[in-house]
N, C-alpha and C positions, 0 to 999 in steps of 0.2 A: 729881288727881282719878284714882281707880282706874277699870280697864277690865275689861269684862264680854264675853268671847269669846263670839260667837255665830257658828255654823258654819252657812253658806248653800250650798244646791246645788241644781241642777237636778231636779225630780221631773216627767217628762213634760212636760206644756206648762205647768206650774207651778215656783214656787221653794219649797222648804221649807227650815226654819231652826230650829236647836235650841241650846241653851245646855248646855254641859256639865256647869256647877255645880248645873243644875236637872233633873235628870233626868225625863224625859217633859214638859217644858215645849217643846213642838214647835207650829210652825204652818204652814201653806201659805196661798200666794196666787199670782195670777195674774201679778202684777208684782212686782218688786224694792222698789220704793216702799210699795206695800200690805204687803208681807212686813214691812219694817221697822218698820211702824206696828203690825201684829199681834203679832209676837214683843215688842215693848217693852211691849203691854199685856198680854200673857201672863206677864211677868215680874212685873211690878207686881201682877197679881192674885195670882200664886202667892205673892209676898212678903205681901201683904195678908191671905191666908188663912193660910198659916203662923203669922203673928202673932196672928192671931185665935185659932188654935187652939193657942196656945202651943208650936207646932213650932219647931224650930231652923231658921235660914236661914244660908246663907254670909256670913262676915263682911263681904266685900265690898258685900253688898247691904244692910247696916245703914246705910251712909252714901251720899254723893253718888256716882255713877258713871257712867261713859259706854259706850254698847255699841261693841264693836270686832268688825265684820263679818268675817269669814273665808270667803272665796269658794274654794268647790271647784268647779273648773271641770270635772273628769272626772265623766261618770256614774258613779255608785256602783257598778255592775256591773264597770265598768273597773277600778276601784280593787281590788277584793276578788277578780279573778279572775289 
């Protein structure tokens, strides 16, 4: 089964997640558990809407896949400074 990377990092008192292969597919939540659910739903919705509108989707999302959560432990401001 192919893996789809999801980048997760702290955003204030919340968690933020996005998947690099779907620009703009971003979700936040107050817990890691909720964030995992929300980003999965967001990816599924993005794929559904893209297919409905005859827009291309990444090949990996056309079959079965699993999400691979990559947790960034440092706040972004520390990464970019």
